[in-house]
Backbone as numpy.savetxt, mean C-alpha at the origin, in Angstrom:
# Nx Ny Nz CAx CAy CAz Cx Cy Cz
6.46 0.36 -9.71 6.52 0.12 -8.75 7.28 1.00 -7.81
8.92 1.29 -8.56 9.41 2.66 -7.92 8.72 4.02 -7.66
8.09 4.82 -8.35 7.11 5.14 -7.76 6.92 5.33 -7.16
6.53 4.47 -6.12 5.59 3.64 -4.97 6.64 3.94 -3.64
7.95 3.34 -3.43 9.07 3.57 -3.31 9.97 5.07 -3.23
9.77 5.74 -3.58 10.33 7.08 -3.89 9.13 7.81 -2.88
7.90 7.25 -2.83 6.82 8.00 -2.68 7.51 8.58 -0.89
6.74 6.83 -0.49 6.56 6.55 0.43 8.20 7.55 0.83
9.25 7.50 0.41 10.51 7.69 1.01 10.63 9.87 1.46
9.74 9.56 0.44 9.43 10.93 0.46 8.36 11.46 0.99
7.59 11.09 1.89 6.67 11.29 2.82 7.32 11.06 3.73
8.23 10.29 4.01 9.37 9.87 5.75 10.98 11.04 5.15
10.48 11.54 4.81 11.60 12.08 5.17 12.67 11.64 4.32
12.86 10.99 3.76 14.78 10.46 3.71 15.24 10.61 1.94
13.56 11.52 1.08 14.28 11.04 -0.22 13.85 13.14 -0.17
14.90 13.65 -1.04 14.88 14.65 -1.75 14.94 15.41 -2.52
14.72 13.82 -3.33 15.00 14.97 -4.94 13.39 14.25 -5.05
13.26 15.35 -6.37 11.37 15.01 -6.84 10.86 14.18 -7.24
10.12 13.90 -7.14 9.35 12.58 -7.94 9.05 12.96 -9.51
9.56 11.19 -10.41 9.59 12.38 -11.94 8.69 11.44 -12.02
7.20 10.51 -11.95 5.91 9.94 -12.48 5.28 11.02 -12.03
3.42 10.57 -13.30 2.64 12.32 -12.80 1.75 11.06 -11.78
1.46 12.07 -11.01 0.12 10.97 -10.07 -0.85 11.48 -9.94
-1.26 10.79 -10.45 -3.09 11.64 -10.77 -3.74 11.60 -9.65
-4.61 12.52 -9.30 -5.83 13.14 -8.51 -7.27 11.93 -8.39
-7.87 12.23 -7.55 -8.66 10.49 -7.67 -10.08 11.45 -8.69
-10.33 12.86 -9.20 -10.31 12.58 -10.45 -10.36 12.98 -11.57
-8.89 12.43 -11.39 -7.64 12.14 -12.42 -7.69 12.91 -13.16
-7.12 14.30 -12.89 -5.92 15.30 -13.09 -4.99 15.47 -11.94
-4.07 15.47 -12.75 -2.78 15.26 -12.37 -2.08 16.19 -11.11
-1.76 15.65 -10.21 -1.43 16.36 -9.58 -0.41 17.60 -9.63
-0.82 19.05 -9.39 0.49 20.10 -9.75 1.79 19.99 -8.54
1.05 20.19 -7.66 2.00 20.27 -6.94 3.36 18.99 -5.87
4.04 18.87 -5.76 4.29 17.95 -4.84 3.99 17.78 -3.44
2.72 18.81 -2.94 2.55 18.68 -1.81 1.05 17.79 -2.26
0.00 17.93 -3.14 -0.46 17.96 -4.08 -0.82 16.18 -3.74
1.06 15.51 -4.65 0.83 14.58 -3.96 1.32 13.16 -4.21
1.73 14.29 -2.17 2.13 13.40 -1.26 0.80 12.69 -1.02
0.15 14.35 -0.59 -1.56 13.79 -0.34 -2.62 12.73 -1.01
-2.07 13.24 -2.64 -2.74 11.78 -2.76 -2.50 10.77 -2.37
-1.11 10.36 -2.31 -0.49 8.71 -1.49 -1.02 8.44 -0.64
-0.98 10.34 -0.02 -1.61 9.35 1.85 -3.21 9.07 1.43
-3.67 9.76 0.36 -5.49 9.25 0.50 -5.63 7.41 -0.04
-4.37 7.45 -0.95 -4.24 6.53 -1.84 -3.58 4.57 -0.27
-3.09 5.54 0.44 -2.73 4.00 0.97 -3.12 4.33 2.48
-4.51 5.32 3.25 -5.98 4.95 3.63 -5.93 4.35 2.85
-6.98 4.18 1.81 -8.16 3.29 0.88 -7.91 2.28 1.23
-6.28 2.30 0.98 -6.37 0.18 0.70 -6.13 -0.12 1.63
-5.93 0.34 2.71 -5.10 -0.35 4.13 -6.35 -0.04 5.13
-7.35 0.73 5.15 -8.41 0.86 5.77 -9.37 0.14 5.73
-9.95 -0.26 5.96 -11.40 -0.92 5.46 -11.03 -2.42 6.89
-12.10 -2.32 6.36 -13.20 -3.59 7.46 -12.81 -4.75 7.67
-13.21 -5.24 8.59 -11.90 -7.06 8.93 -12.76 -7.29 7.81
-11.90 -9.12 7.30 -12.69 -9.59 7.14 -14.26 -10.92 7.81
-15.20 -11.41 7.01 -15.55 -12.03 7.58 -14.50 -13.44 7.42
-14.96 -14.18 9.50 -14.71 -14.50 9.87 -14.66 -16.26 9.36
-14.32 -17.21 9.46 -14.51 -18.66 9.15 -14.31 -19.17 9.77
-15.22 -20.20 10.59 -14.95 -21.40 10.82 -13.89 -22.90 9.50
-14.59 -23.03 8.64 -13.77 -24.21 7.17 -11.85 -23.68 7.75
-12.01 -22.41 8.13 -10.55 -22.26 7.48 -9.42 -22.45 8.76
-10.52 -21.74 9.74 -9.96 -22.18 10.90 -9.46 -23.70 11.76
-10.44 -24.86 11.06 -10.71 -25.88 11.30 -8.84 -25.69 10.61
-9.30 -26.19 8.82 -7.98 -26.22 8.32 -6.93 -25.56 9.26
-6.54 -24.84 9.41 -5.27 -23.74 10.04 -5.22 -24.90 11.04
-6.03 -25.39 12.28 -5.64 -26.04 13.53 -5.40 -27.72 12.80
-6.08 -28.49 12.07 -5.04 -29.31 11.52 -4.06 -29.32 10.47
-3.23 -28.15 9.95 -2.42 -28.51 9.07 -1.18 -29.00 9.74
-0.06 -29.09 9.59 0.95 -29.38 9.42 1.70 -28.85 9.21
2.88 -28.63 9.87 4.68 -27.71 9.79 5.05 -28.61 8.08
5.49 -27.22 7.70 6.18 -27.69 6.58 7.88 -28.40 7.07
7.95 -29.13 6.33 9.55 -29.58 7.57 10.31 -29.77 6.14
10.46 -29.84 5.04 10.76 -29.76 3.52 12.01 -28.67 3.34
12.74 -28.65 2.60 14.24 -27.66 2.77 14.18 -27.49 0.86
13.35 -27.76 0.27 13.69 -27.32 -0.97 12.91 -26.44 -1.32
């Protein structure tokens, strides 16, 4: 997970250290430059985060409406 956070920091411009972990492109070949690595992270997060919404579930909605708040402190 450390390489993920370093990649995010690099994308945000918060870190100037080069990435030390080999990142592979979608075809399995290693990224040859920092630019390719950052583009690959962008591809990864776009694929992971951009997907259609889940199917609504009336059963889960009903359960949520009937749920009681957890007042335990443990």
